[in-house]
VOBA-1610 file (N, C-alpha, C; in pm, whole numbers, padded with zeros to 5 digits, always signed):
BEGIN
Met-03752+01334+04299Met-03664+01218+04303Met-03579+01215+04177Ser-03453+01187+04195Ser-03363+01185+04080Ser-03335+01044+04031Asn-03395+00944+04095Asn-03375+00806+04054Asn-03461+00773+03934Ser-03437+00657+03876Ser-03522+00611+03766Ser-03659+00574+03822Pro-03761+00572+03736Pro-03894+00531+03785Pro-03891+00392+03849Glu-03814+00301+03790Glu-03806+00167+03847Glu-03745+00168+03987Glu-03640+00249+04006Glu-03577+00261+04138Glu-03674+00323+04238Asn-03750+00422+04194Asn-03848+00485+04283Asn-03955+00385+04325Leu-04004+00305+04232Leu-04104+00203+04265Leu-04046+00103+04365Lys-03923+00063+04342Lys-03859-00033+04432Lys-03846+00024+04573Lys-03805+00152+04583Lys-03792+00217+04714Lys-03926+00222+04787Met-04036+00236+04710Met-04170+00240+04769Met-04223+00101+04798Gly-04149-00003+04755Gly-04194-00140+04777Gly-04309-00180+04687Ile-04316-00119+04569Ile-04428-00147+04477Ile-04380-00232+04361Glu-04446-00344+04345Glu-04426-00430+04228Glu-04549-00412+04140Leu-04526-00369+04018Leu-04639-00342+03928Leu-04714-00470+03894Pro-04846-00463+03895Pro-04925-00581+03859Pro-04928-00600+03707Thr-04971-00717+03666Thr-05000-00739+03525Thr-05127-00662+03493Pro-05124-00578+03389Pro-05244-00501+03357Pro-05365-00590+03331Val-05480-00540+03376Val-05606-00612+03360Val-05657-00593+03217Ala-05706-00700+03157Ala-05762-00692+03022Ala-05896-00619+03025Pro-05930-00549+02918Pro-06060-00480+02913Pro-06176-00578+02931Val-06285-00527+02993Val-06403-00610+03017Val-06518-00574+02923Ala-06493-00485+02829Ala-06596-00443+02734Ala-06529-00413+02600Asn-06599-00345+02511Asn-06551-00320+02376Asn-06466-00194+02371Tyr-06344-00204+02424Tyr-06247-00094+02418Tyr-06107-00155+02431Val-06006-00074+02407Val-05868-00119+02421Val-05807-00053+02546Pro-05705-00115+02606Pro-05647-00059+02727Pro-05576+00075+02704Tyr-05527+00094+02583Tyr-05465+00221+02547Tyr-05465+00234+02396Thr-05449+00358+02352Thr-05436+00387+02210Thr-05339+00504+02198Asn-05283+00522+02080Asn-05187+00631+02067Asn-05201+00705+01935Ala-05146+00826+01937Ala-05127+00908+01817Ala-04984+00959+01830Gly-04895+00898+01756Gly-04753+00931+01770Gly-04705+00889+01907Ser-04642+00983+01978Ser-04586+00951+02110Ser-04686+00974+02224Leu-04806+01023+02190Leu-04908+01044+02293Leu-04993+00919+02309Tyr-05004+00871+02431Tyr-05081+00752+02462Tyr-05195+00789+02556Ser-05315+00747+02519Ser-05431+00764+02604Ser-05458+00629+02669Ile-05447+00625+02802Ile-05468+00501+02878Ile-05611+00503+02932Ser-05685+00398+02901Ser-05824+00387+02945Ser-05834+00394+03097Gly-05952+00430+03144Gly-05976+00442+03287Gly-05937+00316+03362Gln-05862+00336+03468Gln-05819+00226+03554Gln-05892+00238+03687Ile-05931+00123+03739Ile-06004+00118+03865Ile-05911+00064+03974Pro-05950+00079+04100Pro-05865+00031+04209Pro-05876-00120+04228Met-05819-00193+04133Met-05818-00339+04141Met-05682-00384+04191Glu-05685-00481+04281Glu-05562-00535+04340Glu-05577-00685+04357Asp-05489-00761+04294Asp-05492-00907+04303Asp-05629-00964+04266Gly-05692-00905+04163Gly-05821-00953+04115Gly-05939-00912+04201Ala-05916-00833+04305Ala-06023-00789+04395Ala-06042-00638+04386Leu-06157-00593+04433Leu-06189-00450+04437Leu-06199-00407+04585Pro-06087-00365+04645Pro-06089-00332+04788Pro-06160-00202+04823Tyr-06185-00116+04724Tyr-06247+00014+04751Tyr-06371+00031+04665Thr-06486+00001+04724Thr-06613+00018+04654Thr-06705+00108+04737Gly-06801+00165+04668Gly-06897+00252+04734Gly-06860+00397+04722Lys-06942+00480+04783Lys-06926+00625+04775Lys-06825+00675+04878Val-06731+00758+04829Val-06635+00821+04919Val-06710+00919+05008Gly-06683+00913+05137Gly-06751+01000+05233Gly-06879+00940+05289Val-06922+00828+05231Val-07041+00758+05282Val-07003+00615+05318Asp-06962+00538+05217Asp-06928+00396+05236Asp-06782+00376+05273Ile-06696+00463+05223Ile-06553+00457+05258Ile-06508+00598+05295Ser-06400+00606+05371Ser-06348+00735+05416Ser-06276+00807+05302Glu-06256+00935+05321Glu-06178+01013+05225Glu-06035+00958+05216Glu-05981+00913+05330Glu-05847+00855+05332Glu-05841+00728+05247Asp-05945+00645+05256Asp-05949+00525+05171Asp-05972+00563+05025Gly-06043+00672+05000Gly-06057+00722+04863Gly-05922+00760+04806Tyr-05838+00823+04888Tyr-05701+00858+04848Tyr-05624+00731+04810Lys-05638+00628+04894Lys-05571+00500+04867Lys-05624+00437+04738Ala-05754+00450+04714Ala-05813+00397+04591Ala-05756+00469+04469Ala-05741+00601+04478Ala-05684+00678+04367Ala-05539+00638+04344Arg-05467+00615+04451Arg-05327+00571+04438Arg-05321+00434+04368Leu-05412+00346+04403Leu-05416+00215+04340Leu-05450+00227+04191Cys-05540+00318+04157Cys-05568+00345+04015Cys-05439+00389+03945Ala-05361+00475+04010Ala-05236+00524+03951Ala-05136+00411+03934Ile-05129+00320+04029Ile-05041+00204+04015Ile-05081+00124+03891Asn-05210+00107+03870Asn-05258+00033+03753Asn-05232+00110+03623Ile-05237+00243+03629Ile-05201+00323+03512Ile-05054+00303+03478Val-04968+00309+03579Val-04824+00290+03555Val-04797+00148+03505Ala-04874+00050+03548Ala-04860-00086+03495Ala-04889-00087+03345Gln-04990-00011+03302Gln-05019+00000+03158Gln-04902+00070+03087Met-04850+00177+03146Met-04734+00246+03088Met-04617+00149+03073Asn-04595+00068+03175Asn-04485-00028+03173Asn-04501-00126+03057Leu-04624-00168+03031Leu-04652-00256+02918Leu-04619-00186+02786Ile-04665-00061+02772Ile-04637+00017+02651Ile-04487+00033+02631Cys-04414+00055+02739Cys-04270+00083+02736Cys-04183-00042+02736Asp-04245-00158+02723Asp-04169-00284+02727Asp-04079-00293+02850Gly-04131-00246+02963Gly-04057-00258+03089Gly-03956-00148+03116Asp-03948-00046+03031Asp-03851+00061+03048Asp-03924+00194+03072Leu-03961+00219+03197Leu-04038+00339+03231Leu-03960+00469+03212Ser-03829+00461+03189Ser-03754+00583+03159Ser-03796+00641+03024Arg-03871+00566+02946Arg-03924+00618+02819Arg-04040+00715+02840Val-04097+00719+02960Val-04205+00814+02989Val-04144+00953+02996Arg-04182+01037+02898Arg-04129+01174+02895Arg-04211+01268+02983Lys-04345+01247+02983Lys-04431+01338+03057Lys-04568+01276+03080Val-04613+01278+03205Val-04752+01249+03235Val-04825+01381+03208Ile-04911+01382+03108Ile-04972+01507+03064Ile-05099+01539+03143Lys-05188+01440+03156Lys-05316+01468+03220Lys-05373+01343+03284Leu-05436+01362+03400Leu-05517+01259+03463Leu-05662+01307+03461Gly-05751+01219+03423Gly-05895+01246+03430Gly-05953+01154+03535Ala-06000+01212+03646Ala-06041+01130+03760Ala-06188+01149+03792Phe-06252+01038+03828Phe-06392+01035+03867Phe-06402+00973+04005Val-06472+01043+04095Val-06488+00998+04233Val-06636+00969+04256Asn-06667+00847+04295Asn-06802+00805+04328Asn-06837+00866+04463Cys-06936+00959+04466Cys-06968+01030+04590Cys-07110+01084+04587Asp-07155+01129+04703Asp-07287+01194+04715Asp-07279+01337+04665Asn-07397+01395+04643Asn-07405+01532+04592Asn-07330+01634+04677Gly-07330+01620+04807Gly-07269+01720+04893Gly-07119+01706+04912Phe-07059+01602+04859Phe-06915+01580+04878Phe-06837+01674+04786Gly-06740+01746+04842Gly-06665+01841+04762Gly-06515+01823+04768Asn-06468+01712+04824Asn-06324+01692+04839Asn-06264+01599+04734Gln-06319+01603+04613Gln-06262+01522+04506Gln-06113+01550+04485Pro-06069+01678+04489Pro-05926+01703+04469Pro-05837+01632+04571Glu-05880+01630+04697Glu-05801+01563+04799Glu-05794+01412+04775Val-05903+01353+04729Val-05904+01211+04696Val-05809+01183+04581Val-05819+01260+04475Val-05741+01237+04354Val-05592+01265+04376Asn-05561+01341+04481Asn-05419+01360+04514Asn-05348+01226+04535Gly-05421+01122+04569Gly-05360+00989+04582Gly-05291+00947+04453Ala-05352+00978+04340Ala-05292+00946+04210Ala-05186+01048+04172Ser-05216+01175+04192Ser-05121+01281+04154Ser-04990+01269+04232Asp-05002+01247+04363Asp-04882+01231+04445Asp-04799+01114+04396Phe-04865+01004+04363Phe-04794+00885+04317Phe-04718+00911+04188Met-04779+00981+04093Met-04712+01009+03965Met-04584+01089+03987Val-04589+01186+04078Val-04470+01266+04107Val-04366+01183+04183Glu-04411+01095+04273Glu-04318+01007+04345Glu-04244+00915+04249Val-04311+00869+04146Val-04250+00775+04051Val-04166+00847+03946Phe-04221+00955+03886Phe-04157+01018+03770Phe-04093+01154+03798Gly-04099+01203+03921Gly-04043+01334+03950Gly-04117+01441+03872Asp-04043+01540+03821Asp-04106+01651+03748Asp-04183+01603+03626Ala-04141+01495+03564Ala-04213+01440+03447Ala-04351+01387+03487Gly-04373+01367+03616Gly-04502+01319+03664Gly-04600+01431+03698Arg-04555+01556+03692Arg-04645+01670+03720Arg-04737+01689+03599His-04865+01701+03625His-04964+01692+03518His-05081+01786+03544Ser-05160+01808+03439Ser-05289+01872+03460Ser-05389+01762+03494Arg-05506+01799+03542Arg-05603+01694+03576Arg-05742+01753+03593Ser-05836+01663+03594Ser-05970+01696+03638Ser-06007+01597+03748Ala-06085+01644+03844Ala-06129+01561+03956Ala-06279+01584+03969Val-06357+01490+03917Val-06501+01506+03902Val-06575+01411+03995Gly-06677+01462+04061Gly-06764+01379+04142Gly-06875+01322+04054Thr-06910+01197+04078Thr-07015+01132+04002Thr-07099+01045+04095Asn-07222+01013+04051Asn-07312+00936+04138Asn-07288+00785+04132Ala-07214+00736+04033Ala-07189+00593+04022Ala-07071+00568+03929Leu-07002+00456+03952Leu-06893+00412+03865Leu-06907+00262+03841Pro-06846+00211+03733Pro-06855+00067+03705Pro-06812-00019+03824Arg-06883-00127+03845Arg-06854-00223+03954Arg-06863-00157+04092Asn-06926-00039+04099Asn-06941+00037+04223Asn-06808+00078+04284Val-06702+00089+04201Val-06573+00132+04255Val-06582+00277+04301Ser-06492+00314+04388Ser-06493+00448+04445Ser-06423+00551+04357Val-06329+00508+04276Val-06251+00598+04192Val-06219+00529+04060Glu-06216+00607+03951Glu-06166+00561+03822Glu-06086+00674+03761Ile-05968+00641+03704Ile-05880+00745+03651Ile-05822+00700+03516Asp-05826+00793+03419Asp-05759+00769+03292Asp-05638+00862+03281Cys-05558+00845+03177Cys-05432+00918+03169Cys-05393+00945+03025Leu-05332+01060+03003Leu-05267+01094+02877Leu-05118+01109+02909Val-05034+01039+02833Val-04891+01037+02864Val-04810+01042+02734Asp-04695+01108+02740Asp-04602+01116+02628Asp-04491+01014+02652Ile-04476+00921+02560Ile-04379+00812+02573Ile-04288+00812+02452Ala-04157+00811+02476Ala-04058+00808+02368Ala-04056+00672+02301Asp-04023+00672+02173Asp-04009+00545+02098Asp-03889+00466+02145
//
């Protein structure tokens, strides 16, 4: 996409939420120069957790994809806060670290996490292409299905 991130979000019909405040002893993001590490975001929407439980057991892989996409929306909301509302300051999404709540035999973590990866490219174009990890785990906070953190390069 050659449009601005804001135009891309508008075309997708996405209004970024107000970022959720931390619920424990950590900050929502920290930086070293232009590199910002955004704390793990969960699939929270309007104060609710629509995707809980194990992917492939309690929710479908397709809903896991949607959960990862919702995590990405919340990551971009944090970016928007950092950028004072000007997402064109995002130079590069560097890395996503993703955790998928699943059983031992589940092996489709990459397909689930594509929900977040696809979203980053839809919003930021080539600047949204990133490295990532997609890890299966036996549990996540609040029993959410997916949690994703991000490393991003943001211009001053």
